[in-house]
C-alpha distance (Angstrom), angle and dihedral (degrees) to the residues before:
residue distance angle dihedral
M1 . . .
T2 3.78 . .
I3 3.79 120.0 .
N4 3.81 115.7 -144.4
V5 3.80 134.9 -175.1
G6 3.81 108.5 -83.0
D7 3.83 95.8 28.2
L8 3.79 120.4 133.6
V9 3.80 110.2 -123.7
R10 3.79 140.6 -174.1
C11 3.79 111.6 -136.3
Q12 3.78 126.2 -157.8
A13 3.77 122.7 -124.5
N14 3.81 111.0 -88.8
E15 3.81 140.9 171.9
M16 3.84 90.6 -64.2
M17 3.82 103.1 36.0
T18 3.81 120.2 49.8
E19 3.83 95.8 -159.7
P20 3.82 135.7 36.5
Y21 3.81 115.2 -89.6
L22 3.80 142.1 -173.5
G23 3.77 125.4 -118.1
K24 3.79 148.7 155.5
V25 3.81 122.9 -109.7
L26 3.81 111.1 -114.9
E27 3.80 99.3 171.9
K28 3.79 136.9 1.2
C29 3.81 125.5 -149.9
E30 3.82 132.3 174.5
E31 3.81 99.2 -71.5
T32 3.80 102.9 -7.1
V33 3.78 136.7 67.2
H34 3.82 127.9 -153.0
V35 3.83 106.9 -137.6
L36 3.80 132.6 -168.5
I37 3.82 105.4 -142.0
L38 3.81 109.4 -129.7
N39 3.81 106.1 164.6
Y40 3.80 128.0 21.4
M41 3.79 142.2 155.5
P42 3.83 117.6 -86.3
N43 3.82 93.4 -115.5
D44 3.86 88.9 63.2
R45 3.82 95.2 52.0
F46 3.82 95.9 103.6
I47 3.81 95.0 50.9
V48 3.83 90.6 45.4
H49 3.80 88.2 54.2
E50 3.83 91.1 48.5
L51 3.82 90.3 49.5
M52 3.83 90.0 49.1
Q53 3.83 87.6 -124.3
Q54 3.82 93.3 -64.3
I55 3.79 130.2 105.5
I56 3.80 138.3 169.7
V57 3.81 113.4 -134.8
N58 3.78 137.5 176.6
S59 3.80 109.7 -94.1
Q60 3.82 89.9 -127.7
Q61 3.82 90.2 63.5
I62 3.81 95.4 62.7
C63 3.79 137.8 67.1
R64 3.79 128.6 -166.0
I65 3.80 118.0 -112.7
S66 3.77 133.0 -167.1
L67 3.78 129.3 -150.8
T68 3.79 122.9 -136.1
R69 3.78 121.8 -153.5
V70 3.80 113.4 -135.9
A71 3.80 115.3 -149.8
G72 3.73 111.1 -128.6
């Protein structure tokens, strides 16, 4: 599955973030992806603030997600 700029992604916990989180791809390089952190667990709130809601992660640690609108 190819990751493109603008995709919504689910990122695995890593050395900075203790829990998985959701984000949007801002930039893609060879083996890394620059992600805007959109949704995260409360215990990661301080590190997200320190990172200014942006992180660079290995492209193997993320997977693309899609949102489905439910009529209601």
